[in-house]
Structure formats: structure tokens, C-alpha cells
C-alpha positions as CSV (number, residue, x, y, z in Angstrom):
1,X,-78.7,87.8,-12.4
2,X,-78.9,86.0,-15.7
3,X,-79.1,82.2,-15.5
4,X,-76.7,82.0,-18.4
5,X,-74.1,84.1,-16.6
6,X,-70.6,82.8,-16.9
7,X,-70.2,82.9,-13.2
8,X,-73.1,80.7,-12.3
9,X,-72.3,78.3,-15.1
10,X,-68.7,78.0,-14.0
11,X,-69.7,77.4,-10.4
12,X,-72.0,74.6,-11.2
13,X,-69.4,72.9,-13.4
14,X,-66.8,73.0,-10.7
15,X,-68.9,70.9,-8.3
16,X,-70.8,68.4,-10.4
17,X,-73.1,66.0,-8.7
18,X,-73.3,68.2,-5.6
19,X,-76.6,70.1,-6.2
20,X,-79.4,69.5,-3.9
21,X,-82.7,68.1,-5.2
22,X,-84.3,71.5,-4.8
23,X,-81.5,73.7,-6.3
24,X,-81.5,75.1,-9.6
25,X,-78.8,75.1,-12.2
26,X,-76.4,78.1,-11.5
27,X,-77.1,78.4,-7.8
28,X,-74.1,78.9,-5.6
29,X,-73.9,76.3,-2.9
30,X,-72.6,76.9,0.7
31,X,-69.1,76.0,1.5
32,X,-70.0,73.4,4.0
33,X,-72.0,71.5,1.3
34,X,-69.0,71.2,-0.9
35,X,-67.9,67.6,0.1
36,X,-65.9,64.9,-1.8
37,X,-67.7,62.1,-3.4
38,X,-68.5,58.9,-1.5
39,X,-66.3,56.6,-3.6
40,X,-63.3,58.7,-3.0
41,X,-63.8,58.8,0.7
42,X,-64.0,55.0,0.9
43,X,-60.7,54.5,-0.9
44,X,-58.8,56.7,1.5
45,X,-60.2,55.1,4.5
46,X,-59.1,51.6,3.1
47,X,-55.5,52.8,2.6
48,X,-55.5,54.2,6.0
49,X,-56.5,50.8,7.5
50,X,-54.0,49.1,5.5
51,X,-51.1,51.3,6.7
52,X,-52.2,50.8,10.3
53,X,-52.0,47.0,9.8
54,X,-48.5,47.1,8.3
55,X,-47.3,49.4,11.0
56,X,-48.7,47.0,13.6
57,X,-47.1,44.0,12.0
58,X,-43.7,45.7,11.8
59,X,-43.9,46.7,15.3
60,X,-44.9,43.1,16.4
61,X,-42.0,41.6,14.4
62,X,-39.5,44.0,15.9
63,X,-41.0,43.5,19.4
64,X,-41.1,39.7,19.4
65,X,-38.4,38.5,17.1
66,X,-35.7,41.2,16.1
67,X,-35.3,42.9,19.5
68,X,-34.8,39.6,21.5
69,X,-32.3,38.4,18.9
70,X,-30.2,41.6,19.0
71,X,-30.3,41.5,22.8
72,X,-29.1,37.9,22.7
73,X,-26.2,38.7,20.4
74,X,-25.3,41.7,22.4
75,X,-25.3,39.7,25.7
76,X,-23.3,36.9,24.2
77,X,-20.7,39.3,22.9
78,X,-20.5,41.0,26.2
79,X,-20.0,37.7,28.0
80,X,-17.4,36.6,25.6
81,X,-15.5,39.8,26.1
82,X,-15.7,39.5,29.8
83,X,-14.7,35.9,29.8
84,X,-11.8,36.4,27.5
85,X,-10.7,39.6,29.1
86,X,-10.8,38.0,32.6
87,X,-8.7,35.0,31.6
88,X,-6.6,36.0,28.7
89,X,-6.3,39.8,29.4
90,X,-6.6,40.6,25.7
91,X,-10.4,40.9,25.3
92,X,-10.5,38.2,22.6
93,X,-11.9,34.6,22.5
94,X,-9.7,31.8,23.7
95,X,-8.6,29.3,21.0
96,X,-9.1,25.5,21.5
97,X,-5.7,23.9,21.2
98,X,-4.1,20.4,21.7
99,X,-1.0,20.2,23.7
100,X,1.8,17.8,24.4
101,X,4.4,17.5,27.0
102,X,8.1,17.7,26.3
103,X,9.6,14.3,27.5
104,X,13.0,12.8,27.6
105,X,13.6,9.8,25.3
106,X,16.0,8.2,22.9
107,X,15.9,9.1,19.2
108,X,17.9,7.0,16.6
109,X,20.0,8.8,14.0
110,X,18.7,7.4,10.8
111,X,20.4,7.8,7.3
112,X,18.0,7.0,4.4
113,X,19.0,5.9,0.9
114,X,17.7,4.3,-2.3
115,X,18.6,0.7,-2.6
116,X,18.2,-2.5,-4.9
117,X,18.0,-6.0,-3.8
118,X,21.1,-7.7,-5.1
119,X,21.8,-11.5,-4.7
120,X,25.2,-12.6,-3.4
121,X,25.4,-15.0,-6.2
122,X,23.6,-15.1,-9.6
123,X,24.8,-18.0,-11.9
124,X,23.9,-18.5,-15.5
125,X,24.3,-22.3,-16.0
126,X,25.9,-23.2,-19.2
127,X,27.4,-26.4,-20.5
128,X,31.3,-26.7,-20.8
129,X,31.0,-29.1,-23.6
130,X,29.0,-29.5,-26.7
131,X,26.4,-32.2,-27.2
132,X,22.7,-33.0,-27.1
133,X,20.7,-32.3,-24.1
134,X,19.3,-35.7,-23.0
135,X,17.7,-35.0,-19.6
136,X,16.4,-32.0,-17.5
137,X,16.7,-32.6,-13.9
138,X,15.0,-29.5,-12.4
139,X,11.7,-27.9,-12.0
140,X,11.2,-24.2,-12.7
141,X,11.2,-22.2,-9.6
142,X,12.7,-25.1,-7.5
143,X,15.1,-24.4,-4.7
144,X,18.3,-26.4,-5.1
145,X,21.4,-27.0,-3.1
146,X,25.0,-26.9,-4.3
147,X,25.8,-30.0,-6.3
148,X,22.2,-30.9,-7.1
149,X,21.7,-32.4,-10.6
150,X,20.3,-30.0,-13.2
151,X,20.9,-31.5,-16.8
152,X,22.5,-34.3,-18.6
153,X,24.4,-34.2,-21.9
154,X,24.9,-37.2,-24.3
155,X,28.2,-38.6,-22.9
156,X,28.7,-41.5,-25.4
157,X,30.9,-39.6,-28.0
158,X,33.3,-38.7,-25.1
159,X,33.3,-42.2,-23.7
160,X,34.3,-43.7,-27.1
161,X,37.0,-41.1,-27.5
162,X,38.3,-41.9,-24.0
163,X,38.7,-45.6,-25.0
164,X,40.7,-44.5,-28.0
165,X,43.1,-42.3,-25.8
166,X,43.4,-45.2,-23.4
167,X,44.6,-47.5,-26.1
168,X,47.1,-45.0,-27.4
169,X,48.4,-44.6,-23.8
170,X,48.9,-48.4,-23.4
171,X,50.8,-48.6,-26.7
172,X,53.2,-45.7,-25.8
173,X,53.7,-47.1,-22.4
174,X,55.0,-50.4,-24.0
175,X,57.3,-48.5,-26.3
176,X,58.6,-46.6,-23.3
177,X,59.2,-49.9,-21.3
178,X,61.1,-51.3,-24.3
179,X,63.4,-48.2,-24.8
180,X,64.2,-48.3,-21.0
181,X,65.4,-51.9,-21.3
182,X,67.5,-51.1,-24.3
183,X,69.1,-48.2,-22.4
184,X,70.0,-50.5,-19.5
185,X,71.7,-52.9,-22.0
186,X,73.6,-50.1,-23.7
187,X,74.9,-48.7,-20.3
188,X,76.4,-52.1,-19.5
189,X,78.0,-52.5,-22.8
190,X,79.5,-49.1,-22.4
191,X,81.0,-50.0,-19.1
192,X,82.8,-52.9,-21.0
193,X,83.9,-50.6,-23.8
194,X,81.8,-52.7,-26.2
195,X,79.6,-49.9,-27.5
196,X,80.3,-46.3,-28.1
197,X,79.2,-43.5,-25.8
198,X,77.0,-42.0,-28.6
199,X,74.7,-45.1,-28.8
200,X,74.1,-44.8,-25.1
201,X,73.1,-41.2,-25.3
202,X,70.8,-41.8,-28.3
203,X,69.0,-44.5,-26.5
204,X,68.6,-42.3,-23.4
205,X,67.0,-39.5,-25.5
206,X,64.6,-42.1,-27.0
207,X,63.4,-43.1,-23.5
208,X,62.7,-39.5,-22.7
209,X,60.8,-39.1,-25.9
210,X,58.6,-42.1,-25.1
211,X,58.1,-40.8,-21.6
212,X,56.8,-37.5,-23.1
213,X,54.5,-39.5,-25.5
214,X,53.0,-41.4,-22.5
215,X,52.5,-38.2,-20.5
216,X,50.6,-36.6,-23.5
217,X,48.3,-39.8,-23.8
218,X,47.7,-39.7,-20.1
219,X,46.6,-36.1,-20.4
220,X,44.2,-36.9,-23.2
221,X,42.7,-39.6,-21.2
222,X,42.3,-37.4,-18.2
223,X,40.6,-34.7,-20.4
224,X,38.2,-37.0,-21.8
225,X,37.3,-38.3,-18.2
226,X,36.7,-34.6,-17.3
227,X,34.4,-34.1,-20.4
228,X,32.4,-37.1,-19.3
229,X,32.1,-35.5,-15.9
230,X,31.0,-32.3,-17.5
231,X,28.1,-34.1,-19.3
232,X,26.4,-34.2,-15.8
233,X,25.5,-30.5,-15.1
234,X,25.0,-29.7,-11.4
235,X,24.1,-26.5,-9.5
236,X,27.3,-24.4,-8.6
237,X,25.4,-22.7,-5.7
238,X,22.5,-22.9,-3.4
239,X,19.5,-20.9,-4.6
240,X,16.4,-20.8,-6.6
241,X,16.4,-21.8,-10.3
242,X,14.4,-19.7,-12.8
243,X,12.7,-20.4,-16.0
244,X,14.1,-23.1,-18.3
245,X,16.0,-21.5,-21.3
246,X,16.3,-24.6,-23.5
247,X,14.4,-27.7,-24.0
248,X,15.4,-31.3,-23.9
249,X,16.7,-32.6,-27.2
250,X,18.5,-29.5,-28.3
251,X,22.0,-29.4,-29.3
252,X,24.1,-27.3,-26.8
253,X,27.2,-25.4,-27.8
254,X,29.9,-25.3,-25.3
255,X,30.1,-22.0,-23.1
256,X,27.4,-20.3,-25.3
257,X,24.0,-22.0,-24.7
258,X,22.3,-21.0,-21.4
259,X,20.2,-23.7,-19.7
260,X,18.9,-22.0,-16.5
261,X,19.8,-19.2,-14.1
262,X,20.3,-20.0,-10.4
263,X,20.0,-17.2,-7.9
264,X,21.0,-17.2,-4.2
265,X,18.3,-15.9,-1.9
266,X,19.5,-17.0,1.6
267,X,21.0,-14.7,2.4
268,X,20.5,-11.9,0.2
269,X,22.0,-8.3,0.1
270,X,20.7,-4.7,-0.5
271,X,23.0,-2.3,-2.2
272,X,22.0,1.2,-1.5
273,X,23.6,4.7,-1.7
274,X,24.3,7.5,0.9
275,X,25.6,11.0,0.3
276,X,29.3,11.5,0.7
277,X,28.8,13.8,3.6
278,X,27.6,10.8,5.7
279,X,30.5,8.6,4.9
280,X,32.7,9.8,7.7
281,X,30.0,9.2,10.3
282,X,29.3,5.8,9.0
283,X,33.0,4.8,8.8
284,X,33.7,5.9,12.4
285,X,31.1,3.5,13.5
286,X,32.3,0.6,11.3
287,X,36.0,1.0,12.5
288,X,34.8,0.9,16.0
289,X,33.3,-2.5,15.4
290,X,29.6,-1.5,15.9
291,X,26.9,-3.7,14.3
292,X,24.8,-1.2,12.4
293,X,21.2,-2.2,11.7
294,X,19.6,-1.6,8.2
295,X,15.9,-1.6,7.6
296,X,14.4,-2.1,4.2
297,X,11.1,-0.4,3.5
298,X,8.8,-0.9,0.5
299,X,8.6,1.5,-2.5
300,X,6.0,3.7,-0.6
301,X,8.4,3.9,2.4
302,X,5.6,2.9,4.7
303,X,6.0,-0.8,5.4
304,X,9.0,-2.6,6.8
305,X,10.0,-5.6,4.6
306,X,13.1,-7.0,6.3
307,X,15.9,-6.0,8.8
308,X,19.5,-6.7,8.3
309,X,23.1,-5.6,9.2
310,X,25.5,-3.4,7.4
311,X,28.2,-5.6,5.7
312,X,30.6,-3.3,3.9
313,X,31.2,0.1,2.4
314,X,32.5,0.7,-1.1
315,X,36.0,1.9,-1.5
316,X,35.3,4.9,-3.6
317,X,32.8,7.7,-4.2
318,X,30.9,8.0,-7.4
319,X,31.9,11.5,-8.7
320,X,28.9,11.8,-10.9
321,X,26.4,11.5,-8.1
322,X,28.5,12.4,-5.0
323,X,27.3,9.2,-3.2
324,X,28.9,6.1,-1.9
325,X,27.6,2.4,-2.2
326,X,27.0,0.3,0.8
327,X,25.9,-3.4,1.1
328,X,23.6,-4.8,3.8
329,X,23.0,-8.4,4.4
330,X,19.5,-9.9,5.2
331,X,18.7,-13.5,6.1
332,X,15.5,-13.4,4.0
333,X,14.2,-16.6,5.4
334,X,10.6,-15.6,4.5
335,X,11.6,-14.5,0.9
336,X,10.3,-11.0,1.6
337,X,13.1,-9.5,-0.5
338,X,13.2,-10.4,-4.3
339,X,16.2,-9.8,-6.6
340,X,16.3,-6.4,-8.3
341,X,13.5,-5.1,-6.1
342,X,13.5,-1.4,-5.3
343,X,13.5,-0.6,-1.5
344,X,14.2,2.4,0.7
345,X,17.1,1.5,3.0
346,X,17.4,3.1,6.4
347,X,20.7,2.9,8.3
348,X,20.7,3.5,12.1
349,X,24.1,5.1,12.7
350,X,23.7,6.1,16.3
351,X,21.1,6.9,19.0
352,X,20.7,10.1,20.9
353,X,20.0,9.2,24.7
354,X,17.7,11.1,27.2
355,X,17.2,14.0,24.9
356,X,14.1,16.4,25.1
357,X,11.6,15.3,22.4
358,X,8.7,17.2,21.0
359,X,6.2,16.2,18.4
360,X,7.2,17.3,14.9
361,X,3.6,18.8,14.4
362,X,4.4,21.4,17.3
363,X,7.4,22.8,15.2
364,X,6.7,25.9,13.3
365,X,8.9,28.1,11.0
366,X,8.5,31.8,10.3
367,X,9.8,35.2,11.2
368,X,11.4,34.1,14.6
369,X,13.1,31.2,12.8
370,X,12.1,27.7,14.3
371,X,9.7,28.1,17.1
372,X,6.9,26.6,19.1
373,X,3.9,27.9,21.0
374,X,4.8,27.3,24.7
375,X,1.9,27.1,27.1
376,X,2.3,29.4,30.2
377,X,-0.1,28.4,33.1
378,X,-3.3,27.0,31.7
379,X,-4.7,29.9,29.6
380,X,-1.9,31.7,27.5
381,X,0.8,30.8,25.0
382,X,4.0,32.5,24.1
383,X,6.3,32.1,21.2
384,X,9.4,30.2,22.0
385,X,12.4,30.0,19.6
386,X,14.1,26.6,19.6
387,X,17.0,24.7,17.9
388,X,16.4,21.4,16.5
389,X,18.5,18.2,16.5
390,X,17.8,14.7,15.0
391,X,14.4,13.9,13.8
392,X,12.6,10.5,13.7
393,X,9.4,11.0,11.7
394,X,6.9,12.2,14.3
395,X,9.5,12.9,16.9
396,X,12.2,15.6,16.9
397,X,15.0,16.3,19.4
398,X,15.2,19.9,20.7
399,X,18.6,20.9,21.6
400,X,17.9,24.5,23.0
401,X,14.8,26.4,24.0
402,X,12.7,23.8,25.8
403,X,13.0,21.8,29.0
404,X,11.5,18.5,30.0
405,X,8.0,19.0,31.3
406,X,7.2,22.0,29.1
407,X,3.9,21.9,27.4
408,X,3.7,22.9,23.6
409,X,0.8,23.3,21.3
410,X,0.5,20.7,18.7
411,X,-2.9,21.4,17.2
412,X,-4.8,24.6,16.5
413,X,-1.7,26.8,15.8
414,X,-3.1,28.4,12.8
415,X,-4.9,31.3,14.5
416,X,-2.5,31.7,17.5
417,X,-0.1,34.6,18.3
418,X,2.2,35.6,21.1
419,X,0.3,35.9,24.3
420,X,-3.0,34.6,22.8
421,X,-5.5,33.1,25.3
422,X,-6.2,29.5,24.8
423,X,-8.2,26.6,26.3
424,X,-7.0,23.0,26.4
425,X,-9.1,20.4,24.7
426,X,-9.6,16.9,26.2
427,X,-7.2,15.2,23.7
428,X,-4.5,16.7,21.8
429,X,-5.1,14.7,18.6
430,X,-8.8,15.9,18.4
431,X,-8.3,19.7,19.1
432,X,-10.2,20.5,15.8
433,X,-13.3,18.4,16.9
434,X,-13.4,19.9,20.4
435,X,-15.0,23.3,19.6
436,X,-18.2,21.4,18.3
437,X,-18.4,19.5,21.6
438,X,-17.9,22.7,23.5
439,X,-20.6,24.5,21.4
440,X,-23.1,21.8,22.5
441,X,-22.2,22.1,26.1
442,X,-22.6,25.8,26.0
443,X,-26.1,25.5,24.4
444,X,-27.1,23.1,27.1
445,X,-25.7,25.4,29.9
446,X,-22.9,22.9,30.8
447,X,-19.2,23.8,31.3
448,X,-17.1,23.8,28.0
449,X,-14.1,21.7,27.7
450,X,-13.2,18.3,29.1
451,X,-10.8,16.9,31.6
452,X,-8.0,19.0,30.2
453,X,-10.0,22.3,30.5
454,X,-8.9,25.0,32.9
455,X,-10.4,24.8,36.4
456,X,-12.0,28.3,36.2
457,X,-13.6,27.4,32.8
458,X,-15.1,24.2,34.4
459,X,-16.4,26.0,37.5
460,X,-17.9,29.1,35.6
461,X,-19.8,27.9,32.6
462,X,-20.8,31.4,31.6
463,X,-17.2,32.6,31.5
464,X,-16.2,29.9,29.1
465,X,-15.2,31.4,25.6
466,X,-17.7,31.0,22.9
467,X,-16.3,30.5,19.5
468,X,-17.9,32.0,16.3
469,X,-19.4,28.8,15.5
470,X,-21.6,28.9,18.7
471,X,-23.3,32.3,17.7
472,X,-26.0,30.9,15.3
473,X,-26.8,28.1,17.8
474,X,-27.4,30.5,20.8
475,X,-29.5,32.9,18.5
476,X,-31.5,30.1,17.2
477,X,-32.2,28.8,20.9
478,X,-33.3,32.3,22.0
479,X,-35.4,32.7,18.9
480,X,-37.4,29.5,19.3
481,X,-37.7,29.8,23.2
482,X,-40.8,31.2,24.8
483,X,-40.9,34.9,25.8
484,X,-40.9,34.1,29.5
485,X,-37.7,32.0,29.1
486,X,-35.9,34.7,27.2
487,X,-36.6,37.3,29.8
488,X,-35.5,34.8,32.5
489,X,-32.3,34.0,30.6
490,X,-31.5,37.7,30.1
491,X,-31.8,38.3,33.8
492,X,-29.6,35.5,34.7
493,X,-26.7,36.3,32.4
494,X,-25.2,39.3,34.1
495,X,-25.3,37.4,37.4
496,X,-23.4,34.4,35.8
497,X,-21.0,36.8,34.2
498,X,-20.2,38.3,37.4
């Protein structure tokens, strides 16, 4: 065959680099000698080894990490289902709740209204005469008694005028005396028919005229004496004086210039309002002679300022607001109440005796109306519709639906439903923090719950319900534990669940 044959040339080109040392160009090589190049074989082997390593790593991760974790979660879910199904009968985890017992007690009936501290007497002291203010006899903020000296007006002009009127009175009194003597003479002469009857009557009229003049002079004298008394200004009531409104040396105009304001503080009153619907109840108690207690609270309605008694009820209802005014009296010896201060007044009208009382936090409102979650036994709650009576802040009277001694849920009601399984926490007021303590107890292998937990939950730790918050902790504990402990734990769980 020709060496330049197309067949031989194409065969040699197909397998470059595969000719033997003794082969000539164009020779056809045997099939077994047609092998891949060495570089291509080494790369294929490297990829094969890398795949083996990745497969081994994935298997090891699944074997030592993922599989134990899944088994732990499955076992925990199975135990929760068994525990909840055994105790609640619904196959769901029991909720941690706080409870309270319905007890008999007394609840006051309180009517609340907005009030203002109003003094029983507020007097603006003014002068009754005009003159210069010569003396100030008080200190601002001082407590004074009735009749205490406050200010002095210049009395000299009034004293001089008094002397003038007294002199005029003495002159007119002398004229009166003389006219009386003349009348007596005329009467004797008339009896002797020595004088006419007309002269006697004229003298009698003159006497009466002089008597009127003397009486007018005496009134002027008394008026001036009174004006001199008015020059000394005293306190008309007992109370506390305010800021001075005029200084010494100023001219005071009668009945127009204010000197100071005196306010009575002991006792003091609070005027507050109540709705017209409550008037009948209050009036019944007032007519029976009861002494109704009124408590004044601060603006925030949290702190008690003072305690007093109801004094009177207004005689008409305000048609614009539909309310009636009431006045309560407070001794106010500690000056806790200040004039014009805003307060919240609470009037105790009556008291409900020996009534079933529940915490207000246990009362819920929804489709059944007003209801509570009633604890049946130690591990299940039911919805119980109730009717409410009077309320006193955190306590409410139940008139129908509950009996004394019943236990109701006061904390942890957000996830409950009728017939739901529950477990009682140690303290009702700390029901929300109880699951964290229970989770820690479960992780350590101790019984969940406290003194208030059910007996079966305390005696069988594995059967205690595990809340959702405990899953990460249990999985984490299994993940970090040695393999021998994991196997031992998985063997013990079925026995504990039984």
C-alpha cells in the first residue's frame, strides 16, 4: 500500500502521540494499544477521589449530627403527645396558667366623680372707709384667727369730725332742754286761762323739733365712732392670708380697694359631680341618716389625698351636663387639700357583704358574653359564663355562674379554649415566667412545675408537657452530648414515657 494513502494518513492523525518507537508513519496500531494520554487519566482519578471524600463527609455529617437531632426531635414530639394525651385527652401540650380561688368578701359600692377643692369661706378684705393705709399687721401666708389685726387706716380725720358732731349734739340738747321748760310754763298758764291754747301747742311742737335735732346729732356722733372703728381692719374669718395687694402709705377708697384675701382651710370642702342616675341611690342613704365616706384622690387617681364625709347634695340637676353637685367636708389638718385643686372624689354609697369575689384579671368578654376559664380537677379548664356585680378595682363581685371555692384562671388565658389541658404554676402572678423555669427543669431531668403543679406531673418528669420554647434547648443538649450518652438517653425515653 502507498505510504501516502489517505487511509494510513487519517489513521495516524486520529491517534497522535500513540506510535511506538519502531512504528513507521501510516502503520495501523492494534486496538489494545489505543489508550488515553497520561495527563487525562490523572485528572479523572483526582475527581473520583474528591467525590469519594465529599460522599464520606456527607455520610459522616448525617450519621453523627443530623440523624441524632431528628431522632431527638421525634422522640420529644412523641413524649409530648403521650403526656398531653394521657392527661388532657386532646393530644396537645398543656398551657402554664396562674389561678385564683373564688372567695367570699365585702366589696364597697363606689361612685366616682370629678371635683374641685372649694373653701368654705373666701373673703376679700376691703376697707369700709376711705383714707391712707398707715400700717400692715399681717405677714403674707400667715394663718390668722377671726378678729386678728390686719391693717390700720388713718383715723385722725374721723376723730376730728366726731368732736364736731359731739359739740353740735351738746348745743341741740341745750335747746331741747330750754324748750321743754317753756312748754311746762305754758301748760301751767293755760290751766289758769292766762295764755291761749295755740301758744301751748306751738311750744310743744318746738320741743319735738329739738328732740329730732338731738337724735340726728346723736346719729352723726355714732356714725363717726363707727368710722373710727373701721379704721382698724381685722380678719372676718379664720384662715390663711394670701399675697398683699396694696402697700402701706397708699390711699384706700371705700369698698373698692382690696387689701388681702383670707381663705378658710380648716375645714375645707370638695365640690364634685355625679351622674343623675346615681342621685336616687345617694339620697336614700342620706335620708336614712348614714354617714357616707368620701375619699379624694390626686389628678392621676392613684394616691389618696384626704378622707372626709358627705355634707350635702345640691337641690337641682344641671340640665346641660345631666349631673348633680355634692359637697364633702374634710378636716384638712395637714393642709393636703389646696383651694381650687383638682381631685377625683370617690363616694362609698354602700357595701356588698359576703359576696363571691374574683380577680378582675380573670374576667373575659367574647362570644359567650362575660366568662371565665374554670379549672376542673387539676389539668383542664372549661368556659363558664358569669354575671357581674359591683367592681372595686382589681376585685369584682360575681352574682351568677361561680361558687365560693371555685378556681379560675387569672394568667395565661390568651391561648386557652374550652376543655384545654393546663398545668398550674407555682405562683399565679408569675405564670408567664413559669415556662422558663419548667424548661430548665426539663433540661436537667427534674420534674416541671412547682408546689402548685399536678401530682402526676411531679411524679413522672418525662410525662410533663414540654412547651415550644424547650425544643431548641433539648436539641442543643443532644447535639453537644457524647454519642454514648445520646444512645443511652434514647433507650431510656420509651421506658419513662410508659
